N, CA, C and O of each residue as an XYZ file, in Angstrom:
416
protein
N       0.838     -1.183      0.000
C       0.000      0.000      0.000
C       0.879      1.241      0.000
O       1.901      1.284      0.685
N       0.496      2.211     -0.740
C       1.283      3.420     -0.878
C       1.162      4.291      0.363
O       0.118      4.319      1.014
N       2.241      5.004      0.685
C       2.208      5.889      1.843
C       1.385      7.142      1.562
O       1.093      7.902      2.485
N       1.002      7.374      0.298
C       0.224      8.553     -0.053
C      -1.209      8.455      0.448
O      -1.926      9.455      0.432
N      -1.648      7.279      0.893
C      -3.017      7.119      1.375
C      -3.168      7.586      2.809
O      -4.273      7.524      3.348
N      -2.116      8.045      3.444
C      -2.199      8.555      4.796
C      -2.051      7.470      5.849
O      -2.479      7.657      6.988
N      -1.462      6.353      5.496
C      -1.286      5.247      6.425
C      -0.302      5.635      7.523
O       0.756      6.195      7.238
N      -0.641      5.344      8.766
C       0.234      5.615      9.902
C       0.979      4.344     10.287
O       0.409      3.253     10.271
N       2.229      4.487     10.627
C       3.034      3.350     11.057
C       3.243      3.465     12.559
O       3.364      4.571     13.087
N       3.287      2.335     13.250
C       3.440      2.386     14.707
C       4.786      2.984     15.120
O       5.798      2.792     14.446
N       4.778      3.702     16.226
C       5.998      4.345     16.715
C       7.061      3.304     17.065
O       8.257      3.587     17.001
N       6.624      2.107     17.434
C       7.569      1.042     17.765
C       8.478      0.691     16.605
O       9.649      0.369     16.808
N       7.953      0.751     15.395
C       8.763      0.480     14.206
C       9.898      1.484     14.088
O      11.041      1.110     13.824
N       9.585      2.748     14.284
C      10.602      3.791     14.184
C      11.628      3.666     15.305
O      12.813      3.920     15.086
N      11.194      3.280     16.496
C      12.131      3.090     17.605
C      13.055      1.899     17.360
O      14.237      1.946     17.702
N      12.517      0.833     16.767
C      13.348     -0.322     16.441
C      14.392      0.038     15.389
O      15.551     -0.364     15.496
N      13.986      0.787     14.382
C      14.924      1.206     13.341
C      15.969      2.144     13.933
O      17.149      2.051     13.593
N      15.547      3.043     14.815
C      16.499      3.927     15.478
C      17.515      3.103     16.263
O      18.709      3.402     16.235
N      17.051      2.069     16.963
C      17.950      1.189     17.702
C      18.919      0.455     16.786
O      20.099      0.321     17.110
N      18.426     -0.025     15.636
C      19.310     -0.685     14.664
C      20.358      0.279     14.116
O      21.518     -0.090     13.937
N      19.940      1.519     13.849
C      20.894      2.522     13.374
C      21.961      2.801     14.423
O      23.137      2.959     14.099
N      21.543      2.859     15.675
C      22.491      3.067     16.767
C      23.459      1.889     16.854
O      24.662      2.091     17.022
N      22.950      0.666     16.741
C      23.789     -0.531     16.793
C      24.788     -0.565     15.634
O      25.964     -0.873     15.827
N      24.308     -0.244     14.427
C      25.206     -0.227     13.271
C      26.281      0.852     13.413
O      27.423      0.652     13.000
N      25.915      1.992     13.997
C      26.909      3.044     14.234
C      27.932      2.590     15.269
O      29.122      2.880     15.141
N      27.470      1.879     16.293
C      28.381      1.345     17.299
C      29.347      0.336     16.675
O      30.544      0.358     16.961
N      28.823     -0.545     15.823
C      29.682     -1.519     15.156
C      30.707     -0.830     14.253
O      31.858     -1.259     14.168
N      30.283      0.230     13.587
C      31.204      0.995     12.746
C      32.309      1.632     13.594
O      33.469      1.680     13.184
N      31.936      2.117     14.774
C      32.923      2.690     15.689
C      33.891      1.612     16.183
O      35.089      1.861     16.315
N      33.368      0.416     16.453
C      34.215     -0.671     16.953
C      35.249     -1.126     15.927
O      36.300     -1.653     16.293
N      34.952     -0.921     14.640
C      35.949     -1.232     13.605
C      37.206     -0.399     13.839
O      38.320     -0.907     13.713
N      37.033      0.873     14.179
C      38.190      1.727     14.481
C      38.785      1.399     15.843
O      40.005      1.419     16.012
N      37.928      1.096     16.815
C      38.397      0.825     18.173
C      39.332     -0.383     18.208
O      40.335     -0.378     18.921
N      38.995     -1.421     17.430
C      39.825     -2.623     17.413
C      40.948     -2.554     16.373
O      41.630     -3.549     16.129
N      41.139     -1.388     15.764
C      42.233     -1.127     14.826
C      42.279     -2.139     13.682
O      43.350     -2.626     13.320
N      41.120     -2.450     13.119
C      41.097     -3.321     11.949
C      41.703     -2.562     10.777
O      41.525     -1.350     10.661
N      42.414     -3.268      9.914
C      43.111     -2.626      8.809
C      42.806     -3.325      7.494
O      42.314     -4.453      7.471
N      43.101     -2.646      6.418
C      43.027     -3.234      5.090
C      41.618     -3.404      4.556
O      40.709     -2.625      4.841
N      41.482     -4.458      3.769
C      40.212     -4.717      3.093
C      39.085     -5.024      4.074
O      37.936     -4.652      3.833
N      39.403     -5.698      5.176
C      38.382     -5.996      6.184
C      37.801     -4.715      6.757
O      36.584     -4.595      6.900
N      38.653     -3.764      7.083
C      38.208     -2.480      7.647
C      37.249     -1.767      6.695
O      36.148     -1.376      7.083
N      37.681     -1.606      5.451
C      36.863     -0.857      4.503
C      35.613     -1.631      4.101
O      34.567     -1.030      3.853
N      35.709     -2.940      4.035
C      34.532     -3.747      3.738
C      33.470     -3.608      4.819
O      32.287     -3.455      4.516
N      33.894     -3.663      6.095
C      32.934     -3.516      7.193
C      32.341     -2.112      7.246
O      31.138     -1.947      7.449
N      33.188     -1.105      7.064
C      32.686      0.278      7.097
C      31.659      0.499      5.988
O      30.608      1.092      6.229
N      31.954      0.028      4.778
C      31.016      0.187      3.669
C      29.736     -0.625      3.892
O      28.642     -0.169      3.562
N      29.879     -1.825      4.451
C      28.699     -2.640      4.743
C      27.780     -1.940      5.734
O      26.573     -1.855      5.507
N      28.344     -1.435      6.836
C      27.522     -0.742      7.831
C      26.902      0.523      7.241
O      25.759      0.858      7.553
N      27.650      1.223      6.393
C      27.134      2.434      5.766
C      25.938      2.120      4.864
O      24.921      2.812      4.909
N      26.067      1.074      4.050
C      24.982      0.705      3.138
C      23.761      0.230      3.915
O      22.632      0.555      3.549
N      23.972     -0.528      4.975
C      22.845     -0.985      5.798
C      22.116      0.187      6.448
O      20.885      0.216      6.470
N      22.866      1.154      6.976
C      22.233      2.321      7.589
C      21.467      3.142      6.552
O      20.345      3.578      6.808
N      22.071      3.350      5.387
C      21.389      4.108      4.333
C      20.132      3.375      3.879
O      19.098      4.001      3.648
N      20.214      2.063      3.751
C      19.044      1.286      3.347
C      17.913      1.370      4.347
O      16.752      1.500      3.960
N      18.237      1.297      5.637
C      17.207      1.430      6.668
C      16.546      2.808      6.627
O      15.325      2.923      6.737
N      17.352      3.836      6.470
C      16.811      5.196      6.439
C      15.894      5.380      5.235
O      14.796      5.924      5.362
N      16.346      4.926      4.069
C      15.533      5.077      2.856
C      14.267      4.237      2.941
O      13.194      4.703      2.557
N      14.371      3.007      3.436
C      13.218      2.108      3.463
C      12.166      2.550      4.468
O      10.975      2.528      4.159
N      12.577      2.946      5.650
C      11.593      3.210      6.702
C      11.270      4.689      6.826
O      10.103      5.073      6.750
N      12.286      5.527      7.016
C      12.003      6.935      7.257
C      11.537      7.673      6.005
O      10.814      8.665      6.101
N      11.948      7.192      4.830
C      11.460      7.800      3.594
C      10.303      7.003      2.999
O       9.851      7.289      1.890
N       9.828      6.007      3.737
C       8.640      5.203      3.389
C       8.766      4.474      2.058
O       7.752      4.174      1.428
N       9.969      4.187      1.624
C      10.156      3.507      0.357
C       9.749      2.034      0.438
O       9.418      1.427     -0.580
N       9.773      1.468      1.627
C       9.397      0.058      1.792
C       7.921     -0.179      1.484
O       7.528     -1.305      1.180
N       7.111      0.857      1.558
C       5.681      0.719      1.327
C       5.237      1.240     -0.031
O       4.039      1.331     -0.298
N       6.182      1.579     -0.883
C       5.843      2.083     -2.213
C       5.771      0.942     -3.220
O       6.184     -0.182     -2.938
N       5.244      1.249     -4.386
C       5.168      0.269     -5.475
C       6.562     -0.059     -5.983
O       7.487      0.747     -5.878
N       6.694     -1.258     -6.535
C       7.989     -1.711     -7.032
C       8.505     -0.800     -8.149
O       9.712     -0.574     -8.244
N       7.624     -0.280     -8.985
C       8.049      0.587    -10.080
C       8.718      1.856     -9.540
O       9.724      2.308    -10.086
N       8.166      2.422     -8.480
C       8.756      3.633     -7.908
C      10.088      3.314     -7.237
O      11.043      4.084     -7.345
N      10.151      2.193     -6.556
C      11.405      1.776     -5.923
C      12.491      1.600     -6.981
O      13.621      2.053     -6.797
N      12.150      0.944     -8.083
C      13.125      0.754     -9.169
C      13.528      2.084     -9.792
O      14.696      2.282    -10.128
N      12.581      2.990     -9.948
C      12.879      4.291    -10.549
C      13.813      5.108     -9.666
O      14.561      5.946    -10.171
N      13.783      4.881     -8.372
C      14.640      5.636     -7.459
C      15.989      4.949     -7.258
O      17.014      5.625     -7.174
N      16.005      3.630     -7.180
C      17.225      2.918     -6.829
C      18.077      2.482     -8.024
O      19.297      2.379     -7.892
N      17.475      2.227     -9.174
C      18.248      1.721    -10.308
C      19.232      2.731    -10.910
O      20.355      2.337    -11.224
N      18.877      4.007    -11.088
C      19.869      4.937    -11.649
C      21.151      5.060    -10.825
O      22.235      5.016    -11.407
N      21.082      5.214     -9.480
C      22.349      5.245     -8.730
C      23.121      3.926     -8.813
O      24.352      3.926     -8.835
N      22.401      2.808     -8.859
C      23.060      1.517     -8.992
C      23.791      1.414    -10.329
O      24.914      0.913    -10.390
N      23.159      1.885    -11.390
C      23.812      1.890    -12.708
C      25.043      2.782    -12.702
O      26.064      2.427    -13.290
N      24.964      3.932    -12.048
C      26.133      4.813    -11.957
C      27.276      4.146    -11.204
O      28.436      4.277    -11.592
N      26.954      3.429    -10.126
C      27.999      2.721     -9.385
C      28.671      1.652    -10.235
O      29.887      1.473    -10.162
N      27.893      0.945    -11.037
C      28.463     -0.061    -11.929
C      29.383      0.604    -12.951
O      30.472      0.101    -13.228
N      28.950      1.723    -13.509
C      29.787      2.427    -14.484
C      31.067      2.960    -13.853
O      32.128      2.908    -14.477
N      30.986      3.468    -12.631
C      32.184      3.943    -11.939
C      33.148      2.782    -11.702
O      34.357      2.934    -11.877
N      32.621      1.628    -11.306
C      33.475      0.455    -11.090
C      34.146      0.028    -12.395
O      35.329     -0.314    -12.402
N      33.397      0.046    -13.492
C      33.992     -0.317    -14.785
C      35.078      0.673    -15.200
O      36.114      0.275    -15.733
N      34.841      1.965    -14.955
C      35.864      2.961    -15.287
C      37.103      2.782    -14.424
O      38.220      2.966    -14.908
N      36.928      2.425    -13.149
C      38.078      2.195    -12.275
C      38.883      0.991    -12.754
O      40.114      1.018    -12.757
N      38.180     -0.063    -13.158
C      38.886     -1.241    -13.678
C      39.634     -0.918    -14.965
O      40.766     -1.362    -15.159
N      39.003     -0.148    -15.837
C      39.664      0.230    -17.084
C      40.873      1.120    -16.812
O      41.910      0.973    -17.459
N      40.747      2.034    -15.868
C      41.866      2.901    -15.518
C      43.041      2.118    -14.959
O      44.196      2.399    -15.279
N      42.738      1.127    -14.117
C      43.814      0.293    -13.572
C      44.492     -0.517    -14.673
O      45.714     -0.663    -14.687
N      43.691     -1.039    -15.587
C      44.252     -1.796    -16.711
C      45.146     -0.906    -17.566
O      46.236     -1.318    -17.962
N      44.693      0.305    -17.851
C      45.478      1.250    -18.648
C      46.782      1.598    -17.935
O      47.840      1.650    -18.563
N      46.708      1.833    -16.635
C      47.905      2.155    -15.850
C      48.910      1.009    -15.898
O      50.097      1.236    -16.131
N      48.445     -0.212    -15.680
C      49.348     -1.365    -15.701
C      49.928     -1.604    -17.095
O      51.086     -1.999    -17.225
N      49.130     -1.365    -18.134
C      49.615     -1.512    -19.507
C      50.710     -0.493    -19.792
O      51.719     -0.840    -20.406
N      50.540      0.740    -19.369
C      51.563      1.767    -19.581
C      52.822      1.474    -18.801
O      53.927      1.707    -19.291
N      52.667      0.954    -17.567
C      53.854      0.579    -16.807
C      54.647     -0.487    -17.551
O      55.875     -0.424    -17.610
N      53.955     -1.456    -18.114
C      54.628     -2.543    -18.839
C      55.288     -2.013    -20.108
O      56.398     -2.417    -20.456
N      54.596     -1.104    -20.797
C      55.093     -0.589    -22.073
C      56.328      0.293    -21.890
O      57.264      0.229    -22.687
N      56.328      1.117    -20.837
C      57.424      2.080    -20.650
C      58.560      1.548    -19.798
O      59.400      2.326    -19.346
N      58.609      0.264    -19.570
C      59.696     -0.314    -18.793
C      60.987     -0.288    -19.510
O      61.999     -0.744    -18.976
């Protein structure tokens, strides 16, 4: 059901999400507290960041109760941009390594 119909959500839902956001922030802080390094550190930080952003978008922006078409219209363009950025980064790394090999 769309949130445009004036549907009210229980306050308990918002408190639970607030608690989850607090927990995810605490876990993100603990990554620094335990001095994790390298890929594990950045993987955990990005994971907690994406989970927090997803909770905020789904619950506080009421996206969880919208139609699938609207969800796709909002989420697919940024996802496509992320894929393109990843492809450009891979191509840039390949070009850099090729030039290093060529100019040796």
